[in-house]
C-alpha positions as CSV (number, residue, x, y, z in Angstrom):
1,X,-28.2,2.2,-0.5
2,X,-28.7,5.6,-1.9
3,X,-26.4,7.0,-4.6
4,X,-25.2,9.6,-2.2
5,X,-24.1,6.7,0.2
6,X,-22.7,4.6,-2.7
7,X,-20.4,7.8,-3.6
8,X,-19.7,8.4,0.1
9,X,-18.5,4.7,0.5
10,X,-16.2,4.8,-2.7
11,X,-14.7,8.2,-1.3
12,X,-13.4,6.8,1.8
13,X,-10.6,5.0,0.2
14,X,-10.2,7.7,-2.5
15,X,-7.5,10.6,-3.2
16,X,-8.7,12.0,-6.2
17,X,-11.2,11.3,-8.8
18,X,-11.6,12.5,-12.5
19,X,-14.3,13.3,-12.7
20,X,-16.7,13.0,-9.7
21,X,-19.6,14.4,-11.9
22,X,-18.9,11.6,-14.5
23,X,-18.8,9.5,-12.0
24,X,-22.3,10.1,-10.3
25,X,-23.7,10.2,-13.9
26,X,-22.3,7.0,-14.6
27,X,-23.7,5.3,-11.5
28,X,-27.1,6.9,-12.1
29,X,-27.3,5.5,-15.6
30,X,-26.2,2.0,-14.7
31,X,-28.9,1.9,-11.9
32,X,-31.7,2.9,-14.3
33,X,-30.3,0.4,-17.2
34,X,-29.8,-1.9,-14.3
35,X,-26.2,-2.8,-15.7
36,X,-23.0,-3.6,-14.3
37,X,-20.2,-0.8,-14.4
38,X,-16.8,-2.8,-15.6
39,X,-14.3,-1.5,-13.1
40,X,-10.7,-2.1,-14.2
41,X,-7.7,-2.9,-12.4
42,X,-4.3,-3.6,-13.8
43,X,-1.5,-5.5,-12.2
44,X,1.9,-6.0,-12.8
45,X,3.2,-8.9,-10.6
46,X,6.7,-7.6,-10.3
47,X,7.0,-8.8,-6.7
48,X,6.2,-11.9,-4.9
49,X,3.2,-11.2,-2.4
50,X,0.7,-8.3,-1.8
51,X,1.5,-5.6,1.1
52,X,-1.3,-3.4,3.0
53,X,-0.2,-0.5,0.5
54,X,-1.1,-2.3,-2.6
55,X,-4.1,-3.9,-0.9
56,X,-5.7,-0.2,-0.6
57,X,-6.6,-0.2,-4.1
58,X,-7.8,-4.0,-3.9
59,X,-10.3,-2.9,-1.2
60,X,-11.6,-0.4,-3.4
61,X,-12.2,-2.6,-6.0
62,X,-13.9,-4.9,-3.6
63,X,-16.3,-1.6,-2.8
64,X,-17.4,-1.7,-6.3
65,X,-18.1,-5.5,-6.2
66,X,-20.1,-4.9,-3.0
67,X,-22.4,-2.6,-5.0
68,X,-22.9,-5.1,-7.7
69,X,-20.2,-3.9,-10.5
70,X,-17.9,-6.3,-12.0
71,X,-14.0,-6.1,-11.2
72,X,-12.4,-6.5,-14.2
73,X,-8.6,-7.7,-13.3
74,X,-6.1,-7.1,-15.8
75,X,-2.9,-9.4,-15.0
76,X,-0.1,-7.4,-17.0
77,X,1.9,-10.0,-18.0
78,X,3.1,-8.2,-21.0
79,X,3.4,-4.7,-19.1
80,X,5.3,-6.4,-16.4
81,X,8.0,-7.2,-18.9
82,X,8.3,-3.5,-19.5
83,X,8.3,-2.3,-16.0
84,X,6.0,0.9,-15.1
85,X,8.3,3.9,-15.1
86,X,5.9,5.8,-12.6
87,X,7.9,7.7,-10.1
88,X,11.2,5.8,-11.3
89,X,14.2,7.8,-11.8
90,X,16.2,5.2,-13.6
91,X,15.2,2.4,-16.0
92,X,13.8,-0.7,-14.4
93,X,15.3,-4.1,-15.3
94,X,13.3,-6.0,-17.7
95,X,11.6,-9.2,-15.9
96,X,11.6,-12.6,-17.3
97,X,8.4,-14.3,-18.4
98,X,8.9,-17.1,-15.8
99,X,9.4,-14.5,-12.9
100,X,6.3,-12.8,-13.9
101,X,4.4,-16.1,-13.9
102,X,5.8,-17.0,-10.6
103,X,4.8,-13.8,-8.8
104,X,1.3,-13.9,-10.6
105,X,0.4,-17.3,-9.0
106,X,1.3,-15.9,-5.4
107,X,-0.6,-12.8,-6.2
108,X,-4.0,-14.8,-7.4
109,X,-3.8,-16.8,-4.2
110,X,-3.6,-13.8,-2.1
111,X,-6.2,-11.7,-4.0
112,X,-8.8,-13.8,-2.9
113,X,-8.5,-12.6,0.6
114,X,-10.0,-9.4,-0.6
115,X,-11.8,-9.8,-3.8
116,X,-14.9,-11.9,-4.8
117,X,-13.0,-14.4,-7.4
118,X,-15.9,-16.8,-7.9
119,X,-16.6,-16.9,-11.8
120,X,-20.1,-17.8,-11.2
121,X,-20.8,-14.8,-9.0
122,X,-20.9,-12.9,-12.2
123,X,-18.7,-9.8,-10.1
124,X,-15.4,-11.0,-11.3
125,X,-13.1,-11.3,-14.6
126,X,-9.6,-11.8,-15.0
127,X,-7.6,-11.8,-18.2
128,X,-3.7,-11.2,-19.1
129,X,-3.0,-8.3,-21.4
130,X,-0.9,-10.9,-23.4
131,X,-3.9,-12.2,-24.9
132,X,-3.9,-8.9,-27.0
133,X,-0.4,-7.9,-27.2
134,X,0.8,-11.1,-28.3
135,X,-1.2,-11.1,-31.3
136,X,-0.2,-7.4,-32.2
137,X,2.1,-7.1,-35.4
138,X,4.9,-4.5,-35.7
139,X,2.2,-2.4,-37.8
140,X,-0.3,-2.5,-35.0
141,X,2.4,-1.2,-32.7
142,X,3.2,1.8,-34.9
143,X,-0.8,2.2,-35.2
144,X,-0.8,2.3,-31.6
145,X,1.9,4.6,-31.3
146,X,0.5,7.0,-33.7
147,X,-2.3,7.9,-31.5
148,X,-0.2,9.4,-28.8
149,X,2.5,12.6,-29.4
150,X,5.9,12.3,-27.9
151,X,5.4,16.0,-26.3
152,X,2.3,14.7,-24.4
153,X,4.4,11.8,-22.8
154,X,7.1,14.0,-22.1
155,X,4.8,16.0,-19.6
156,X,5.2,13.1,-17.3
157,X,7.0,14.5,-14.1
158,X,9.4,11.3,-14.2
159,X,10.2,11.6,-17.7
160,X,10.7,15.4,-17.9
161,X,12.9,15.1,-14.5
162,X,15.1,12.6,-16.2
163,X,15.3,14.7,-19.4
164,X,16.4,17.5,-17.3
165,X,18.7,15.5,-15.5
166,X,20.3,13.8,-18.4
167,X,19.6,10.2,-17.1
168,X,18.7,7.8,-19.9
169,X,14.8,7.5,-20.9
170,X,14.4,4.3,-23.0
171,X,11.8,4.2,-25.9
172,X,10.1,1.1,-24.3
173,X,9.6,2.9,-21.4
174,X,7.6,5.5,-23.2
175,X,5.5,2.7,-24.8
176,X,4.4,1.7,-21.4
177,X,1.6,4.3,-20.8
178,X,0.1,3.6,-24.0
179,X,0.0,-0.2,-23.2
180,X,-1.7,0.3,-20.0
181,X,-4.3,2.7,-21.9
182,X,-4.9,0.2,-24.6
183,X,-6.0,-2.3,-21.8
184,X,-8.7,0.0,-21.2
185,X,-9.8,0.2,-24.8
186,X,-9.7,-3.7,-24.9
187,X,-12.2,-4.2,-22.0
188,X,-14.1,-1.2,-22.4
189,X,-13.5,-0.2,-18.8
190,X,-16.1,2.3,-17.3
191,X,-14.0,3.0,-14.5
192,X,-10.2,2.5,-13.7
193,X,-8.6,2.4,-10.6
194,X,-5.0,2.9,-9.4
195,X,-2.5,4.8,-7.0
196,X,-1.9,8.5,-7.3
197,X,1.2,7.6,-8.9
198,X,-0.7,6.1,-11.7
199,X,-2.5,9.3,-12.6
200,X,-0.8,9.9,-16.1
201,X,-1.4,6.2,-17.2
202,X,-5.0,6.3,-16.2
203,X,-5.4,9.6,-18.2
204,X,-4.1,7.9,-21.4
205,X,-6.6,5.5,-21.3
206,X,-9.4,8.2,-21.1
207,X,-7.7,9.5,-24.0
208,X,-7.1,6.4,-26.2
209,X,-11.0,5.4,-25.6
210,X,-12.1,8.8,-27.0
211,X,-10.1,8.2,-29.8
212,X,-11.1,5.0,-31.0
213,X,-13.8,4.8,-34.1
214,X,-16.4,4.7,-33.1
215,X,-15.4,6.4,-29.5
216,X,-15.9,4.5,-26.4
217,X,-17.2,6.3,-23.2
218,X,-14.2,7.7,-21.5
219,X,-13.3,5.9,-18.1
220,X,-13.5,7.6,-14.7
221,X,-10.2,7.5,-13.0
222,X,-10.2,6.9,-9.3
223,X,-7.1,7.2,-7.4
224,X,-6.2,5.7,-4.1
225,X,-3.2,7.1,-2.0
226,X,0.1,6.3,-1.4
227,X,0.3,5.5,2.3
228,X,3.4,5.4,4.5
229,X,5.0,2.2,5.5
230,X,5.9,1.2,9.0
231,X,8.7,3.7,9.2
232,X,6.2,6.5,8.7
233,X,8.1,8.0,6.0
234,X,8.5,6.4,2.8
235,X,5.8,4.6,1.1
236,X,5.2,1.0,2.0
237,X,7.4,-1.3,-0.2
238,X,9.0,-4.7,0.1
239,X,12.3,-3.5,-1.1
240,X,12.4,-0.7,2.0
241,X,11.3,-3.5,4.5
242,X,8.5,-1.3,5.8
243,X,5.5,-3.5,4.7
244,X,3.3,-5.7,6.2
245,X,2.0,-8.4,4.1
246,X,-1.5,-9.4,3.9
247,X,-0.9,-13.0,4.1
248,X,1.7,-12.5,7.0
249,X,0.7,-14.4,10.4
250,X,-1.9,-12.7,12.6
251,X,1.0,-11.9,15.5
252,X,3.6,-10.8,13.1
253,X,1.0,-8.2,11.6
254,X,-0.1,-6.9,15.3
255,X,3.7,-6.8,16.1
256,X,4.7,-4.5,13.3
257,X,1.7,-2.4,13.6
258,X,2.3,-1.7,17.2
259,X,5.6,-0.1,16.2
260,X,4.3,2.5,13.6
261,X,4.7,6.0,14.5
262,X,1.7,7.6,16.1
263,X,1.7,10.4,13.3
264,X,0.3,8.0,10.7
265,X,-2.3,6.1,12.5
266,X,-5.3,8.1,11.2
267,X,-4.1,7.4,7.6
268,X,-3.7,3.7,8.5
269,X,-7.2,3.7,10.0
270,X,-8.8,5.3,7.0
271,X,-7.3,3.4,4.3
272,X,-6.2,0.0,5.8
273,X,-9.1,-1.1,7.7
274,X,-13.0,-0.7,8.1
275,X,-12.9,0.7,11.5
276,X,-15.5,3.3,11.6
277,X,-14.5,7.0,11.6
278,X,-16.0,8.0,14.7
279,X,-14.5,5.0,16.6
280,X,-11.0,5.7,15.5
281,X,-11.2,9.3,16.0
282,X,-12.2,8.8,19.6
283,X,-9.2,6.7,19.9
284,X,-6.7,9.3,18.3
285,X,-8.2,12.0,20.6
286,X,-5.6,14.1,23.0
287,X,-5.2,12.2,26.2
288,X,-5.8,8.8,25.0
289,X,-2.8,6.1,25.2
290,X,-1.8,5.8,21.5
291,X,-1.1,2.3,22.7
292,X,-5.0,1.6,22.6
293,X,-5.2,3.2,19.2
294,X,-2.6,0.9,17.8
295,X,-4.0,-2.2,19.4
296,X,-7.4,-1.3,17.6
297,X,-5.6,-0.6,14.5
298,X,-3.7,-4.0,14.7
299,X,-7.0,-5.8,15.3
300,X,-8.8,-4.0,12.3
301,X,-6.2,-4.9,10.0
302,X,-6.0,-8.8,11.2
303,X,-9.9,-8.9,11.1
304,X,-9.7,-8.4,7.2
305,X,-7.4,-10.8,6.5
306,X,-7.5,-13.6,9.2
307,X,-11.0,-13.1,10.9
308,X,-11.8,-11.6,14.5
309,X,-10.8,-14.5,16.3
310,X,-7.3,-14.2,15.3
311,X,-7.1,-10.5,15.8
312,X,-8.0,-11.1,19.3
313,X,-5.5,-13.7,19.8
314,X,-2.8,-11.9,18.6
315,X,-3.7,-8.8,20.6
316,X,-3.7,-11.1,23.6
317,X,-0.6,-12.8,23.1
318,X,1.1,-9.1,22.2
319,X,0.1,-7.9,25.6
320,X,1.2,-10.9,27.5
321,X,4.6,-11.5,25.5
322,X,5.3,-7.5,24.8
323,X,2.9,-5.3,26.5
324,X,3.4,-6.5,30.0
325,X,0.1,-7.8,30.5
326,X,-1.8,-5.0,29.2
327,X,-0.7,-2.1,31.6
328,X,2.9,-2.2,32.4
329,X,3.9,0.8,30.2
330,X,3.4,4.5,31.3
331,X,1.2,6.6,29.1
332,X,3.4,9.3,28.9
333,X,6.7,7.9,26.9
334,X,9.5,10.5,25.8
335,X,10.2,9.9,22.2
336,X,13.8,10.1,20.8
337,X,14.5,10.3,17.4
338,X,16.8,7.6,15.1
339,X,17.6,7.1,11.6
340,X,15.9,4.4,10.0
341,X,18.0,1.7,8.6
342,X,21.1,2.7,10.6
343,X,22.9,0.3,12.9
344,X,22.7,1.6,16.6
345,X,25.0,0.0,19.1
346,X,23.0,-0.7,22.2
347,X,25.6,1.4,24.4
348,X,25.1,4.3,22.1
349,X,21.3,4.3,22.5
350,X,21.3,4.4,26.2
351,X,24.2,6.9,26.6
352,X,24.1,9.6,23.6
353,X,20.6,8.8,22.3
354,X,18.5,8.4,25.3
355,X,20.9,9.8,28.0
356,X,19.8,7.0,30.1
357,X,23.2,6.1,31.3
358,X,26.2,8.7,31.9
359,X,28.9,6.5,30.5
360,X,29.8,3.5,28.4
361,X,30.6,1.4,31.6
362,X,27.3,2.1,33.3
363,X,25.4,1.2,30.2
364,X,27.4,-2.1,30.0
365,X,26.5,-2.9,33.6
366,X,22.9,-2.2,33.1
367,X,22.8,-4.5,30.1
368,X,24.7,-7.3,32.0
369,X,22.4,-7.0,34.6
370,X,19.4,-7.6,32.4
371,X,18.1,-4.3,32.9
372,X,17.5,-3.4,29.5
373,X,14.8,-4.2,26.9
374,X,13.5,-3.5,23.5
375,X,9.6,-4.0,23.5
376,X,10.0,-5.9,26.5
377,X,12.6,-8.3,25.1
378,X,15.6,-8.4,27.0
379,X,18.9,-7.4,25.5
380,X,22.0,-8.9,27.3
381,X,24.5,-8.6,24.5
382,X,26.6,-5.3,25.2
383,X,27.8,-5.8,21.5
384,X,24.4,-5.8,19.9
385,X,23.4,-3.4,17.2
386,X,19.7,-2.4,16.5
387,X,18.0,-1.1,13.5
388,X,14.5,0.6,14.0
389,X,11.5,0.8,12.2
390,X,10.0,3.7,14.5
391,X,7.9,3.1,17.3
392,X,9.9,0.6,19.4
393,X,9.9,1.3,23.1
394,X,13.5,1.1,24.8
395,X,13.6,0.4,28.4
396,X,16.3,1.1,31.1
397,X,15.8,-0.2,34.4
398,X,12.3,0.0,36.0
399,X,11.2,3.4,35.4
400,X,13.1,4.8,32.1
401,X,11.5,4.6,28.8
402,X,11.9,5.9,25.7
403,X,9.8,5.6,22.2
404,X,12.1,5.5,19.3
405,X,10.8,7.2,16.5
406,X,12.1,8.0,12.8
407,X,11.7,10.9,10.7
């Protein structure tokens, strides 16, 4: 693979690189010297499992492994105790060590679905940052704190916003970027990966490496995007319920994928799958049924974590149980807006939201007669209340359809 091909492969999953010219130079030198680059990713196990949004940066790390470089995984068992303040308007609760350790075990089981984790491969290294932070004395902490100014830390948007709104900002939160940056010094990272919300933390690592004596080469910072969840509005998050876990059963992954809004499919193809760009662009072209694109998107996701056979089986089951055998849904379905998270009484959906029924009585009769379904699942309770992620198809009678979209 040529250098330009390597750069192109890396950039498919990238939102921002600091600095691209340094990346090209570092890759060129590594080739000439026949050495591996050390590509760092820090993980704070603050949740119990890994979803597609977080898998974006893990997949980027795998790309570097495929190019022969070493994935240096830092398990932030100490930074997780502090809690990353990135993007947070309030102070995060401090986790207990036993909670961090329990989450960590689940993470390590799932990471093997994406990364080459065999120690004998020479492509993987994992360590906990407690290995160095637990040995630091209070004087060591003071020394680390002396390497960065308060004014520089206050340039962070989340810190400055809290200052303006007079929300509490605690000292331990300001130490977090220094801890993440110090990890880069300790493992001598050539490259650090992270989401775009991690930009400040990644830049601290560059600064601390440069201030070491003797100075270390500054790490290149590669940032992956924050991708919208199944609601198409907010970033994918377990707490928001708009996520797909990489360990979820294939059929669950397919069902959730089929409900995503059409508008985010291009980003999901680009960042959540390995489907070639020309293939998914053809599926997203005007006049093509969005359902076909979503089925390919679902297969592309499932193939990565469960294999091609499981992906085709999940697609066949969805067509059989929900999609009407592959041809029941009309191509042109009118969209109706709903609010994500709100409970909608089924009668209200049929009268006020879609206008399928002219009165509550007509709606109730239609429901009781078995003429109403959501994603081809019959609704026969006139008191049913429904909550939507976005993308579900409501059917009333034989010919009335509406796609319920959020945002």
